[in-house]
N, C-alpha and C positions, 0 to 999 in steps of 0.2 A: 628474315631480309624481308623474306615473301611476305610475312604476316602483315610488316609496315608496308608493304607497297599493297597489299589487299584493303589495310586501313584508309591507306591516300585515296585509291582508286574510288571506295565505296563513300569517302567525304565528298568525291567529285560528282561521283552521280545523286547524293542526296542535295547537292550544292543546286546542283544543273535543275535536278526535277521541281526545286525550290522556286530558279529563276522562270522555268516553264510556267509553272501554277500561276506565278506571279504575272507573267507577257499576258496568257489565257486572262487572266481576270480582267488584267486595264484593256485587253482587246474587246470582250465580251461587253464591259460599259461603254465603250468608244463606239463598239457596234448599234448596241441600245439606243445610243443618244444621235446616231448616224438618222437610225431608224424613225426615232421621233423627230427630227426635225424635218426628213422628207418624207414623209404620210402627212403632219402637220401644215407644212406649206400646199403639197397636193392635195389636202382636204379643201384651202383656202380656195386654190383657184376655180376647182369644180364649183365650188359653191361661189362664185363670180360668172361661172360658164352658167349656171341651172339658173342666174336671175339676170341673162345681159348686161352683165358688171363689163364693160369695155374694158376701162379703166384697171378696175378691179384685177380682170385675166393678162394683162399685160407686165405689168409688175413682177408675173413668175414665168416669163417666156425671154427667151436669149433674141436680138434681132436678126441674127440669121439662121431662125428656128426652120425646120422642116418637119411638116407633118403629112405622113403618110397613112394613106385613108383604101382599105384594099377596094370599094365602090369607086370612089371621085380622085383616087390618085396620088399626087403629091402638089403640095401649097407650099411652097419654097417665102421664104423670108416675114417676119413678125407682122409687117404691113398689110401685107395679100392676105394674107389668115385672119386679121381682126377684119380687113374689109370682106374679106368672106363669110364671117360670122354674123358681121352687119348686114348683108343684103340674102343670107340664108337663114337660120333658123331664128335672128332678133327682129327681121323684118314686121312681122306680124304680131302685136303685141295683144291677141286673143288667141295665140299660139305660142305654145313655150315644150322645148324640149326640155327633159330633164333627166339628167345622169346621176345614178347609183353606183358604186362601187359594192362588189357581192363579196358579202363579209367571210374573212378567211382566205381566199384568194389570192390576197396583194402576197410578194415575196420580194425583198431588197437585198441587192448584189453588190458589194462596193464595186467602185470602178477606180484602180488605182491610176491617183493624182490627175484625177479627173472630177469626179463625185459619186453616182451611185445611179443602180440599174433599178424601177420598179416595174415590176410585172400582175398580170391580175386578170380580173374579168368583172365589164359592166354592163349593164343592163340601165335599158332608156322607157323612158312614159311621157305619151303625149297627154298633155294639159291643154284644152280647147274648147274656149267660152268658159260658160258655166258646166258645163260638164265632166262626169265624173274621171278622175285621172285614169286613162288608158297604157298597160305594158306593152309597148310595139315590140320591141326584139332586146339582143343580146351578144357582146362581141369580147376578143378578149385585148388587151390592150400593153404595150410597152413604153414605159416614159423614160428619157435618157435625163438624169438630173446634175447638174454642171452646177461645182461649189468652189466660188470667185469670190473674195473679200468680203468671205463670212455669210454669204449670201446665197441662196438656192434658187437657179433659174433652170426649166425644161428648155433643154434643145433640137430635141427628136422625140417627137412623139409619132408612135404605132399606134393605131387602130385600125382590127382587121379580124376576119372570121366571123362577120355580120351576120346573126341567122334569126331569123324570126321567132318569138316563141310560141313552143309546141300549148296550145290552148289543152288544158284536159276537162270534162267536166263535171264536176261535182254532183251532176243530176243525174235520178233512177227512172229507166224506162219502164212503163207499162203497157200492158196490153190491152188494146182497146175491140169493140165488137165491131163488122163492116159497118152495119146501122149508124152507127155515131161517127167513123170517120168518114160513112159518104154524102152526107150533110154538108160537109165542110167543101164539097169537090166542087169546082166551076173557075168563071173568070171572076176578074177582079180589075180593080184598079186604084192606082196611085196617082196624083198630080205631079210625084219627085219622079219617080220611076217606072210609069206609065203601065201597060199591061203585065198581070201577073195570073197564072195557071196552078191551079193548087189540084195535083191528081194523083193518083191512087196504085202503089205494086207492091204485092209482098206485102199486104194489109201493113202498107206503113202509107203515106204521106210525102208527097214529093212538090218545093214550092218552086216555080222555075217566072223570072222575069231577064227575059233577051237572052246571055248568055251565062248569065246567073241562076244556077240551080243547086239546090238544097234537100237533100230528104229531112223533114224532123219527126220528133220522137214524141209519143206521149208522154206529158208529166204528169196533166189530170187531165179530164173529160174535156177541157177546151184548152189547155196549155201546152203547147209543143216546145222541143227546142232543139237544136243543132248539136253536133257533139265539136266540130272543131271551133266553130266559135262560141263567143257570151253571146248568143243569138236566143233570146226568146218571140214566140208567137202566141197570142192571144188571141181566139176569136171570138169573138162578139157579137151576141143577139138580142135586138131590142125588142123586147117582148110586144110592145107597141104596134111598132111599125113593120116588126116583121125585119129589119133589113140586117144582113150581117157585116161585117167586118174585120178586121186582121189590125191588131195592135202591134206594133212592133218594138220587141226592147233588146238594146244591146246594154249591154254591164248596168241594168236595173235601171235605163231610161227608155221613155219611150219616143223613138228616133223617126216613128212612121204610120202614116193611120192606111188601111187599103181598101177602098168599098167594095163587095159583091156586083158585081154585074149583070150577071144572069147563072 
């Protein structure tokens, strides 16, 4: 009798195990499909965002949208959000903000009887005129996706913990003798930023223009760099006129020419 009961119990455990395994397999497949659908919809929305395609963005948002931004606060309703986009980042055709998700940062969580939650981190680039694209910041995000009538739409968007990108220079500092550094000292002037002064302290050069002050470090005899921004300062001497000037490079492009006045 006891042996018979044990057989029945063992049979129940094995059968239950098979059911659980089948349910887990089905759940995993369903979760995978859900993730693929949301990631695809999210990607298409941000593709429209990056190109300022207002109509393209609209189809992925609910009418009662709420957009929470840690710097700008709450923007309620779809119409107000799209109007803010039009008058903000999409106003100037020569200036564009591009958002890019940080690969490997996204996580998706099912939201019972509603849809899903998508979280992750993203970075932002600025494209201005013909200048090289510039990385300007990063943040975290949470998107609430609503599933209705076989369609995915975002109903709540949170963008927070916005931070500037900490620049780490790849350049290596060298040591220069005082006689080389001293020939760069003096007053300069730029038509755009005004008066500029180059001074020396602790065998390093300081550049000062109004409230802006930066220590510049030698990379070569005439090429210097800042450590906290992608800025280079090239001292140029015209051998014919003995005119000294500074060419300011940012992200590899010349953005300013500063002439020595004395």
